[in-house]
C-alpha positions in Angstrom: -27.3 -48.5 4.8 -26.7 -51.7 6.5 -28.2 -53.9 8.9 -25.3 -53.2 10.8 -26.3 -51.7 14.5 -29.6 -52.2 14.1 -30.0 -49.8 11.0 -32.2 -51.0 7.7 -30.6 -53.2 5.4 -29.5 -51.5 2.0 -32.0 -51.9 -0.9 -29.8 -52.9 -3.7 -32.3 -52.6 -6.2 -33.1 -49.1 -5.5 -30.9 -45.9 -7.3 -29.0 -44.3 -4.6 -29.6 -40.3 -5.3 -26.5 -38.2 -6.4 -25.2 -36.9 -3.3 -24.0 -33.2 -5.3 -27.8 -33.0 -6.6 -28.9 -33.9 -3.0 -26.8 -31.0 -1.7 -27.9 -28.5 -4.2 -31.4 -29.0 -3.7 -31.4 -28.6 0.1 -29.4 -25.5 -0.4 -31.9 -24.0 -2.7 -34.5 -24.8 -0.3 -33.1 -22.0 2.0 -35.2 -19.0 1.8 -33.4 -15.9 0.9 -32.3 -13.4 3.1 -34.2 -10.2 3.7 -32.5 -6.9 4.7 -33.3 -5.7 8.3 -34.5 -2.3 9.2 -31.5 0.0 10.3 -31.5 0.9 13.9 -32.9 4.2 15.5 -29.6 4.8 17.0 -30.8 7.9 19.0 -33.3 6.0 20.7 -30.8 3.2 21.4 -28.4 5.6 22.7 -30.9 7.1 25.0 -32.1 3.8 26.2 -28.4 2.9 26.8 -27.4 6.2 28.3 -29.9 5.7 31.1 -28.3 2.5 32.1 -24.5 3.9 32.1 -23.4 2.9 28.7 -21.7 5.4 25.9 -22.5 4.9 22.3 -19.4 3.6 20.1 -20.9 5.7 17.3 -20.1 8.6 19.3 -16.5 7.4 20.2 -15.8 6.8 16.5 -14.4 10.3 15.5 -11.5 10.3 18.4 -8.5 9.6 17.3 -6.5 6.2 18.2 -3.7 6.3 20.1 -0.6 5.1 18.0 2.1 3.1 19.6 5.7 4.8 19.3 8.4 2.4 17.5 11.0 2.0 20.3 14.3 3.6 18.8 16.6 1.0 20.1 16.2 -2.8 21.6 14.9 -3.1 25.1 16.1 -5.2 27.9 13.7 -6.3 31.1 14.5 -5.4 34.1 13.0 -6.9 37.5 14.2 -6.1 40.8 13.1 -6.7 44.2 12.7 -3.6 46.2 11.5 -3.6 50.3 7.9 -2.1 50.1 8.9 1.5 51.3 11.3 1.9 48.4 8.8 0.4 46.1 6.2 2.9 47.6 8.9 6.0 47.5 9.4 5.2 43.8 5.8 5.0 42.6 4.9 8.2 44.7 8.0 10.1 43.3 6.7 9.2 39.5 2.9 10.0 40.3 3.9 13.3 41.9 5.7 14.1 38.5 3.2 12.3 36.2 5.8 10.0 35.0 6.0 6.9 33.5 8.4 4.2 35.3 10.6 4.4 32.4 10.8 8.3 32.4 11.0 8.5 36.3 14.2 5.9 36.1 15.3 8.2 33.3 14.9 11.2 35.0 16.5 9.9 38.4 19.7 8.6 36.6 20.0 12.1 34.8 19.8 13.9 38.0 22.8 11.5 39.4 24.5 12.1 36.1 24.9 8.3 35.1 
């Protein structure tokens, strides 16, 4: 070190340690990792269930929903509607349990477009 910033001056006579050797020595000083005991999942799940949590391990066997690849390119359609017409459209889709895409497709099919 040098005397700059209030640090002690360098000792020119003492050899500087090899940085690689110092790093190796510091790394070997770390204790080796120990394995932790596995969790008792039944007890953990029982305690969590009392607070309304559902175990992730119980849901592992459920099949994942996959997105279906779109057969054709898509385009964005944004329209402004009066709230009454918007509510009618949402009610229509909800009554028939359709997505908005399917509800629009069904309406276009009904008018023959």
